[in-house]
Backbone and ligand atoms as CSV (ligand in chain L), in Angstrom:
chain,resi,resn,atom,element,x,y,z
A,1,UNK,N,N,116.100,102.945,201.256
A,1,UNK,CA,C,117.533,103.128,201.058
A,1,UNK,C,C,117.826,104.347,200.189
A,2,UNK,N,N,117.364,104.309,198.958
A,2,UNK,CA,C,117.558,105.478,198.089
A,2,UNK,C,C,116.300,106.325,198.133
A,3,UNK,N,N,116.237,107.218,199.096
A,3,UNK,CA,C,115.026,108.019,199.217
A,3,UNK,C,C,114.995,109.098,198.132
A,4,UNK,N,N,115.001,110.383,198.530
A,4,UNK,CA,C,114.823,111.433,197.542
A,4,UNK,C,C,116.110,111.735,196.779
A,5,UNK,N,N,117.267,111.434,197.364
A,5,UNK,CA,C,118.527,111.802,196.729
A,5,UNK,C,C,118.883,110.960,195.521
A,6,UNK,N,N,118.247,109.831,195.375
A,6,UNK,CA,C,118.683,108.885,194.358
A,6,UNK,C,C,118.534,109.413,192.934
A,7,UNK,N,N,117.390,110.025,192.657
A,7,UNK,CA,C,117.137,110.536,191.306
A,7,UNK,C,C,118.159,111.579,190.906
A,8,UNK,N,N,118.464,112.474,191.854
A,8,UNK,CA,C,119.440,113.530,191.573
A,8,UNK,C,C,120.799,112.916,191.272
A,9,UNK,N,N,121.189,111.966,192.106
A,9,UNK,CA,C,122.481,111.304,191.919
A,9,UNK,C,C,122.534,110.624,190.561
A,10,UNK,N,N,121.449,109.968,190.223
A,10,UNK,CA,C,121.365,109.227,188.970
A,10,UNK,C,C,121.495,110.204,187.798
A,11,UNK,N,N,120.852,111.367,187.925
A,11,UNK,CA,C,120.907,112.348,186.850
A,11,UNK,C,C,122.333,112.879,186.675
A,12,UNK,N,N,122.994,113.117,187.814
A,12,UNK,CA,C,124.382,113.578,187.766
A,12,UNK,C,C,125.270,112.527,187.121
A,13,UNK,N,N,125.035,111.271,187.494
A,13,UNK,CA,C,125.818,110.169,186.941
A,13,UNK,C,C,125.605,110.074,185.443
A,14,UNK,N,N,124.369,110.319,185.013
A,14,UNK,CA,C,124.046,110.235,183.597
A,14,UNK,C,C,124.773,111.328,182.823
A,15,UNK,N,N,124.793,112.530,183.409
A,15,UNK,CA,C,125.491,113.645,182.771
A,15,UNK,C,C,126.977,113.325,182.617
A,16,UNK,N,N,127.537,112.796,183.702
A,16,UNK,CA,C,128.954,112.436,183.695
A,16,UNK,C,C,129.221,111.345,182.657
A,17,UNK,N,N,128.321,110.369,182.609
A,17,UNK,CA,C,128.475,109.271,181.658
A,17,UNK,C,C,128.427,109.787,180.229
A,18,UNK,N,N,127.532,110.746,179.976
A,18,UNK,CA,C,127.414,111.313,178.631
A,18,UNK,C,C,128.704,112.025,178.237
A,19,UNK,N,N,129.297,112.718,179.226
A,19,UNK,CA,C,130.539,113.436,178.970
A,19,UNK,C,C,131.672,112.445,178.665
A,20,UNK,N,N,131.751,111.397,179.480
A,20,UNK,CA,C,132.802,110.398,179.291
A,20,UNK,C,C,132.616,109.676,177.959
A,21,UNK,N,N,131.354,109.338,177.652
A,21,UNK,CA,C,131.079,108.584,176.433
A,21,UNK,C,C,131.451,109.389,175.194
A,22,UNK,N,N,131.095,110.680,175.168
A,22,UNK,CA,C,131.430,111.457,173.975
A,22,UNK,C,C,132.938,111.687,173.889
A,23,UNK,N,N,133.595,111.772,175.064
A,23,UNK,CA,C,135.046,111.869,175.063
A,23,UNK,C,C,135.682,110.615,174.490
A,24,UNK,N,N,135.116,109.465,174.866
A,24,UNK,CA,C,135.621,108.178,174.380
A,24,UNK,C,C,135.467,108.070,172.867
A,25,UNK,N,N,134.319,108.538,172.363
A,25,UNK,CA,C,134.080,108.458,170.923
A,25,UNK,C,C,135.056,109.355,170.175
A,26,UNK,N,N,135.297,110.553,170.740
A,26,UNK,CA,C,136.281,111.458,170.133
A,26,UNK,C,C,137.656,110.814,170.079
A,27,UNK,N,N,138.042,110.225,171.206
A,27,UNK,CA,C,139.348,109.558,171.274
A,27,UNK,C,C,139.405,108.405,170.276
A,28,UNK,N,N,138.330,107.637,170.223
A,28,UNK,CA,C,138.282,106.495,169.314
A,28,UNK,C,C,138.432,106.951,167.869
A,29,UNK,N,N,137.775,108.062,167.537
A,29,UNK,CA,C,137.844,108.582,166.170
A,29,UNK,C,C,139.272,108.986,165.825
A,30,UNK,N,N,139.986,109.518,166.829
A,30,UNK,CA,C,141.378,109.918,166.587
A,30,UNK,C,C,142.296,108.704,166.522
A,31,UNK,N,N,141.969,107.667,167.297
A,31,UNK,CA,C,142.811,106.474,167.353
A,31,UNK,C,C,142.618,105.583,166.131
A,32,UNK,N,N,141.422,105.661,165.543
A,32,UNK,CA,C,141.007,104.685,164.536
A,32,UNK,C,C,141.994,104.519,163.384
A,33,UNK,N,N,142.601,105.622,162.948
A,33,UNK,CA,C,143.499,105.514,161.793
A,33,UNK,C,C,144.808,104.816,162.157
A,34,UNK,N,N,145.173,104.856,163.449
A,34,UNK,CA,C,146.436,104.241,163.873
A,34,UNK,C,C,146.252,102.821,164.396
A,35,UNK,N,N,145.208,102.653,165.220
A,35,UNK,CA,C,144.991,101.356,165.853
A,35,UNK,C,C,143.483,101.082,165.931
A,36,UNK,N,N,142.997,100.372,164.932
A,36,UNK,CA,C,141.552,100.143,164.840
A,36,UNK,C,C,141.049,99.328,166.027
A,37,UNK,N,N,141.836,98.343,166.445
A,37,UNK,CA,C,141.381,97.471,167.530
A,37,UNK,C,C,141.216,98.242,168.837
A,38,UNK,N,N,142.175,99.112,169.122
A,38,UNK,CA,C,142.096,99.937,170.326
A,38,UNK,C,C,140.898,100.888,170.235
A,39,UNK,N,N,140.739,101.501,169.070
A,39,UNK,CA,C,139.620,102.422,168.863
A,39,UNK,C,C,138.289,101.707,169.057
A,40,UNK,N,N,138.236,100.458,168.598
A,40,UNK,CA,C,137.008,99.670,168.737
A,40,UNK,C,C,136.685,99.411,170.193
A,41,UNK,N,N,137.732,99.159,170.994
A,41,UNK,CA,C,137.509,98.930,172.423
A,41,UNK,C,C,136.987,100.201,173.086
A,42,UNK,N,N,137.564,101.346,172.696
A,42,UNK,CA,C,137.112,102.614,173.259
A,42,UNK,C,C,135.661,102.889,172.888
A,43,UNK,N,N,135.318,102.602,171.645
A,43,UNK,CA,C,133.949,102.836,171.183
A,43,UNK,C,C,132.976,101.887,171.867
A,44,UNK,N,N,133.434,100.639,172.093
A,44,UNK,CA,C,132.569,99.656,172.752
A,44,UNK,C,C,132.273,100.092,174.185
A,45,UNK,N,N,133.273,100.700,174.818
A,45,UNK,CA,C,133.103,101.209,176.179
A,45,UNK,C,C,132.059,102.333,176.180
A,46,UNK,N,N,132.166,103.222,175.219
A,46,UNK,CA,C,131.211,104.321,175.110
A,46,UNK,C,C,129.804,103.781,174.891
A,47,UNK,N,N,129.704,102.741,174.075
A,47,UNK,CA,C,128.401,102.150,173.795
A,47,UNK,C,C,127.806,101.500,175.039
A,48,UNK,N,N,128.677,100.868,175.813
A,48,UNK,CA,C,128.195,100.228,177.039
A,48,UNK,C,C,127.679,101.271,178.025
A,49,UNK,N,N,128.404,102.392,178.113
A,49,UNK,CA,C,127.948,103.495,178.968
A,49,UNK,C,C,126.585,103.990,178.499
A,50,UNK,N,N,126.466,104.143,177.196
A,50,UNK,CA,C,125.218,104.655,176.634
A,50,UNK,C,C,124.056,103.728,176.943
A,51,UNK,N,N,124.318,102.424,176.873
A,51,UNK,CA,C,123.258,101.450,177.142
A,51,UNK,C,C,122.892,101.468,178.621
A,52,UNK,N,N,123.910,101.535,179.476
A,52,UNK,CA,C,123.673,101.478,180.908
A,52,UNK,C,C,122.887,102.699,181.393
A,53,UNK,N,N,123.262,103.878,180.865
A,53,UNK,CA,C,122.648,105.110,181.352
A,53,UNK,C,C,121.540,105.616,180.433
A,54,UNK,N,N,121.193,104.811,179.455
A,54,UNK,CA,C,120.114,105.181,178.549
A,54,UNK,C,C,120.402,106.517,177.858
A,55,UNK,N,N,121.630,106.667,177.377
A,55,UNK,CA,C,122.014,107.912,176.706
A,55,UNK,C,C,121.582,107.864,175.256
A,56,UNK,N,N,121.382,109.044,174.713
A,56,UNK,CA,C,121.041,109.121,173.298
A,56,UNK,C,C,122.177,109.831,172.573
A,57,UNK,N,N,122.807,109.152,171.639
A,57,UNK,CA,C,123.842,109.786,170.834
A,57,UNK,C,C,123.193,110.560,169.706
A,58,UNK,N,N,123.762,111.716,169.386
A,58,UNK,CA,C,123.248,112.375,168.184
A,58,UNK,C,C,124.014,111.840,166.973
A,59,UNK,N,N,123.646,112.323,165.800
A,59,UNK,CA,C,124.176,111.745,164.567
A,59,UNK,C,C,125.699,111.816,164.509
A,60,UNK,N,N,126.279,112.901,165.004
A,60,UNK,CA,C,127.724,113.066,164.916
A,60,UNK,C,C,128.459,111.969,165.699
A,61,UNK,N,N,127.765,111.370,166.688
A,61,UNK,CA,C,128.379,110.288,167.455
A,61,UNK,C,C,127.893,108.923,166.976
A,62,UNK,N,N,126.614,108.881,166.596
A,62,UNK,CA,C,126.004,107.619,166.170
A,62,UNK,C,C,126.640,107.076,164.895
A,63,UNK,N,N,127.118,108.008,164.047
A,63,UNK,CA,C,127.616,107.581,162.741
A,63,UNK,C,C,128.868,106.719,162.862
A,64,UNK,N,N,129.513,106.707,164.010
A,64,UNK,CA,C,130.719,105.901,164.189
A,64,UNK,C,C,130.410,104.455,164.553
A,65,UNK,N,N,129.128,104.145,164.735
A,65,UNK,CA,C,128.770,102.780,165.103
A,65,UNK,C,C,128.038,102.091,163.958
A,66,UNK,N,N,128.452,100.846,163.690
A,66,UNK,CA,C,127.779,100.066,162.655
A,66,UNK,C,C,126.454,99.566,163.205
A,67,UNK,N,N,125.417,99.652,162.376
A,67,UNK,CA,C,124.096,99.211,162.816
A,67,UNK,C,C,124.002,97.683,162.835
A,68,UNK,N,N,124.908,97.044,162.091
A,68,UNK,CA,C,124.856,95.583,162.005
A,68,UNK,C,C,125.600,94.909,163.141
A,69,UNK,N,N,126.899,95.240,163.305
A,69,UNK,CA,C,127.699,94.540,164.308
A,69,UNK,C,C,127.969,95.404,165.534
A,70,UNK,N,N,127.443,96.622,165.564
A,70,UNK,CA,C,127.520,97.532,166.714
A,70,UNK,C,C,128.948,97.970,167.055
A,71,UNK,N,N,129.883,97.627,166.196
A,71,UNK,CA,C,131.270,98.010,166.468
A,71,UNK,C,C,131.555,99.381,165.859
A,72,UNK,N,N,132.725,99.897,166.168
A,72,UNK,CA,C,133.129,101.175,165.611
A,72,UNK,C,C,133.369,101.038,164.108
A,73,UNK,N,N,132.861,101.986,163.351
A,73,UNK,CA,C,133.232,102.059,161.937
A,73,UNK,C,C,133.823,103.427,161.708
A,74,UNK,N,N,134.945,103.453,161.021
A,74,UNK,CA,C,135.595,104.730,160.767
A,74,UNK,C,C,136.047,104.792,159.318
A,75,UNK,N,N,135.609,105.828,158.609
A,75,UNK,CA,C,135.990,105.968,157.200
A,75,UNK,C,C,137.506,105.998,157.070
A,76,UNK,N,N,138.046,105.192,156.194
A,76,UNK,CA,C,139.488,105.147,155.992
A,76,UNK,C,C,140.137,104.044,156.811
A,77,UNK,N,N,139.474,103.595,157.867
A,77,UNK,CA,C,140.032,102.522,158.687
A,77,UNK,C,C,139.317,101.205,158.384
A,78,UNK,N,N,138.008,101.169,158.605
A,78,UNK,CA,C,137.280,99.933,158.336
A,78,UNK,C,C,135.885,100.204,157.769
A,79,UNK,N,N,135.745,101.363,157.126
A,79,UNK,CA,C,134.449,101.673,156.533
A,79,UNK,C,C,134.652,102.432,155.224
A,80,UNK,N,N,133.695,102.287,154.340
A,80,UNK,CA,C,133.757,102.980,153.064
A,80,UNK,C,C,132.548,103.898,152.972
A,81,UNK,N,N,132.775,105.139,152.648
A,81,UNK,CA,C,131.682,106.097,152.554
A,81,UNK,C,C,131.439,106.444,151.092
A,82,UNK,N,N,130.203,106.288,150.671
A,82,UNK,CA,C,129.830,106.634,149.299
A,82,UNK,C,C,128.545,107.445,149.346
A,83,UNK,N,N,128.390,108.278,148.313
A,83,UNK,CA,C,127.146,109.018,148.186
A,83,UNK,C,C,126.250,108.259,147.216
A,84,UNK,N,N,125.114,107.818,147.692
A,84,UNK,CA,C,124.202,107.035,146.874
A,84,UNK,C,C,123.202,107.928,146.171
A,85,UNK,N,N,122.250,107.317,145.477
A,85,UNK,CA,C,121.223,108.096,144.804
A,85,UNK,C,C,120.330,108.817,145.820
A,86,UNK,N,N,119.771,109.944,145.409
A,86,UNK,CA,C,118.827,110.676,146.252
A,86,UNK,C,C,119.483,111.197,147.539
A,87,UNK,N,N,120.708,111.696,147.418
A,87,UNK,CA,C,121.445,112.289,148.547
A,87,UNK,C,C,121.494,111.363,149.747
A,88,UNK,N,N,121.720,110.083,149.469
A,88,UNK,CA,C,121.815,109.090,150.542
A,88,UNK,C,C,123.280,108.825,150.824
A,89,UNK,N,N,123.670,108.967,152.074
A,89,UNK,CA,C,125.036,108.671,152.469
A,89,UNK,C,C,125.107,107.185,152.813
A,90,UNK,N,N,126.015,106.464,152.126
A,90,UNK,CA,C,126.129,105.030,152.352
A,90,UNK,C,C,127.457,104.729,153.031
A,91,UNK,N,N,127.398,104.184,154.219
A,91,UNK,CA,C,128.618,103.847,154.942
A,91,UNK,C,C,128.675,102.335,155.075
A,92,UNK,N,N,129.628,101.725,154.363
A,92,UNK,CA,C,129.723,100.270,154.363
A,92,UNK,C,C,130.723,99.809,155.408
A,93,UNK,N,N,130.276,98.922,156.280
A,93,UNK,CA,C,131.136,98.373,157.319
A,93,UNK,C,C,131.991,97.262,156.727
A,94,UNK,N,N,133.317,97.360,156.939
A,94,UNK,CA,C,134.222,96.364,156.372
A,94,UNK,C,C,134.180,95.058,157.158
A,95,UNK,N,N,133.685,95.091,158.369
A,95,UNK,CA,C,133.687,93.900,159.213
A,95,UNK,C,C,132.507,92.984,158.921
A,96,UNK,N,N,131.309,93.559,158.835
A,96,UNK,CA,C,130.145,92.701,158.623
A,96,UNK,C,C,129.479,92.960,157.277
A,97,UNK,N,N,129.927,93.998,156.573
A,97,UNK,CA,C,129.406,94.258,155.242
A,97,UNK,C,C,128.102,95.018,155.229
A,98,UNK,N,N,127.625,95.379,156.366
A,98,UNK,CA,C,126.370,96.115,156.463
A,98,UNK,C,C,126.525,97.516,155.855
A,99,UNK,N,N,125.538,97.933,155.102
A,99,UNK,CA,C,125.538,99.285,154.561
A,99,UNK,C,C,124.653,100.154,155.436
A,100,UNK,N,N,125.269,101.102,156.131
A,100,UNK,CA,C,124.517,102.014,156.982
A,100,UNK,C,C,124.113,103.222,156.163
A,101,UNK,N,N,122.836,103.501,156.124
A,101,UNK,CA,C,122.333,104.578,155.274
A,101,UNK,C,C,121.933,105.794,156.101
A,102,UNK,N,N,122.187,106.958,155.507
A,102,UNK,CA,C,121.745,108.191,156.163
A,102,UNK,C,C,121.243,109.137,155.083
A,103,UNK,N,N,120.026,109.588,155.258
A,103,UNK,CA,C,119.449,110.504,154.278
A,103,UNK,C,C,119.936,111.916,154.587
A,104,UNK,N,N,120.507,112.559,153.570
A,104,UNK,CA,C,121.045,113.896,153.803
A,104,UNK,C,C,120.118,114.978,153.273
A,105,UNK,N,N,119.262,114.612,152.362
A,105,UNK,CA,C,118.489,115.590,151.593
A,105,UNK,C,C,117.693,116.582,152.414
A,106,UNK,N,N,116.913,116.101,153.383
A,106,UNK,CA,C,115.947,116.935,154.089
A,106,UNK,C,C,116.602,118.158,154.713
A,107,UNK,N,N,117.690,117.914,155.442
A,107,UNK,CA,C,118.314,119.011,156.170
A,107,UNK,C,C,118.928,120.025,155.195
A,108,UNK,N,N,119.563,119.544,154.125
A,108,UNK,CA,C,120.200,120.428,153.153
A,108,UNK,C,C,119.175,121.355,152.522
A,109,UNK,N,N,118.012,120.798,152.162
A,109,UNK,CA,C,116.978,121.613,151.533
A,109,UNK,C,C,116.506,122.729,152.458
A,110,UNK,N,N,116.339,122.371,153.739
A,110,UNK,CA,C,115.828,123.353,154.690
A,110,UNK,C,C,116.825,124.512,154.843
A,111,UNK,N,N,118.114,124.166,154.905
A,111,UNK,CA,C,119.131,125.205,155.041
A,111,UNK,C,C,119.117,126.143,153.834
A,112,UNK,N,N,119.000,125.543,152.658
A,112,UNK,CA,C,119.041,126.352,151.443
A,112,UNK,C,C,117.851,127.321,151.389
A,113,UNK,N,N,116.691,126.787,151.801
A,113,UNK,CA,C,115.495,127.626,151.788
A,113,UNK,C,C,115.664,128.822,152.732
A,114,UNK,N,N,116.200,128.547,153.938
A,114,UNK,CA,C,116.414,129.597,154.920
A,114,UNK,C,C,117.346,130.676,154.402
A,115,UNK,N,N,118.374,130.251,153.674
A,115,UNK,CA,C,119.342,131.214,153.157
A,115,UNK,C,C,118.723,132.143,152.115
A,116,UNK,N,N,117.951,131.537,151.191
A,116,UNK,CA,C,117.397,132.353,150.097
A,116,UNK,C,C,116.392,133.365,150.652
A,117,UNK,N,N,115.691,133.007,151.745
A,117,UNK,CA,C,114.742,133.929,152.349
A,117,UNK,C,C,115.454,135.135,152.964
A,118,UNK,N,N,116.564,134.852,153.667
A,118,UNK,CA,C,117.236,135.933,154.358
A,118,UNK,C,C,117.958,136.867,153.363
A,119,UNK,N,N,118.322,136.333,152.204
A,119,UNK,CA,C,119.006,137.162,151.209
A,119,UNK,C,C,118.062,138.194,150.596
A,120,UNK,N,N,116.760,137.852,150.631
A,120,UNK,CA,C,115.792,138.743,149.974
A,120,UNK,C,C,115.545,140.027,150.775
A,121,UNK,N,N,115.939,140.021,152.014
A,121,UNK,CA,C,115.692,141.202,152.882
A,121,UNK,C,C,116.330,142.462,152.332
L,1,ZN,ZN,ZN,129.371,96.072,160.936
């Protein structure tokens, strides 16, 4: 039934799904301050797409999802963002109380090193 064309079609569908999913997350982020419930539905849809098509979100998209309850978390709407010790970003979910951690240190150090090297030229 699905001979050689299937893989290509699937890849195209995956690309389209990735585009729709990131669009949904963007929309959800904009909606979150006005209507958290609607934003959560949009984010849940994006997550379902990601699961179905095996998409990988990068950090800029992943950070909107709580690791505990998998729902949308948005700073100012239902999440609290604090800077913890050792350049750790702490995002607390207001729904389940889970603290989502993100280490910021590594990337910042690398950028700083790159800058000081180029200045010496
Ligand atoms: Zn949560």
